[in-house]
N, C-alpha and C positions, 0 to 999 in steps of 0.2 A: 903604781901598786898601792894597795891598801896598806897603810902604815902599821896596823896591828899584825897583818900578815908578814910584813917585812921584819918586825921584831920577832915574831914566832919563828921565822926561818933562821934568823941569826942565833936565837937561843937554842934552837934544835941542833945547831952545829957546834955549840960550846960544851965541852966536857970538863967544866970547872965550876963545881957547886958554889965555891966561895965567890967567884966572879959574878955569877948570876945573882947570888944573894946581895952583893954590893950594888949591882945594877938596879935591882928592885928598890933598895933603900936609897939610891941616888935619884931615881926618876920619880918615885912616889913620895907623897907626904907621909908623915907618921900616921895620920888618920886613915889615909888610903891603905897603907900596909895593914893597919888594924882591921879595917873592913874586909879586905881580901882574906886575911888570916881567919877572921870570924866565919866568913862564908865557906871557906875550905873546911873548917872544923864542923860546921853544921851539916855539910853534905856527907862528910865521913860518918857522922853520927846517924844520919838518915840511912845511909847505906848499910850500917850495922843493925838497922831495925829499931833504933830508939824512936819513941813516939814524938810527934811534933810538939805536943804539950810539954813533955819533959825537956825537950831542947829549948823551948821558950823560957822555961824556968832556969835551966842550967846555964844557958849562954846570954840570957837577958836580951833576946832579939825579938823582932816582930814576927808574927805568924806569916805575914806576907813574904818575908825573906825565905822562910822555911818552905813555904808552899812553892815558891819559885824553884828552889833547889830540888824539891821532891819531884816536880814536873820534869825538870831536866834529867834527873836520874831515871825516870820512867820512859824517856824517849828511846826509840829504837836506835841502836848504835850510839848511845849517849857518850859524849866525850868525857863528861865527868866520871862516869862509871869506869871507862877505859883507863883514865888516869889514876883513879883511886886504886884500881886493881893492877897497876903497873908492877910487874915482878921485880923491877930494878930498884923500887923504893924500899 
């Protein structure tokens, strides 16, 4: 089984936000946590309609990262869009 799929299955069965938070902070480096958090923030801003240029200035990220996020949000059945609009968040 694909290891990322295995982790996804395990996390989907856990109903403990604190445990999941600890898991991510245990398995990822501080830099990886920072990068994932930054990407999450930029896709949320894109979804709200904030311009790519404004996001570049606000988050100090490359246009390439923003463009990738934008493309993912535009895909049919975008996983990013579904998760951003998750009613339980």
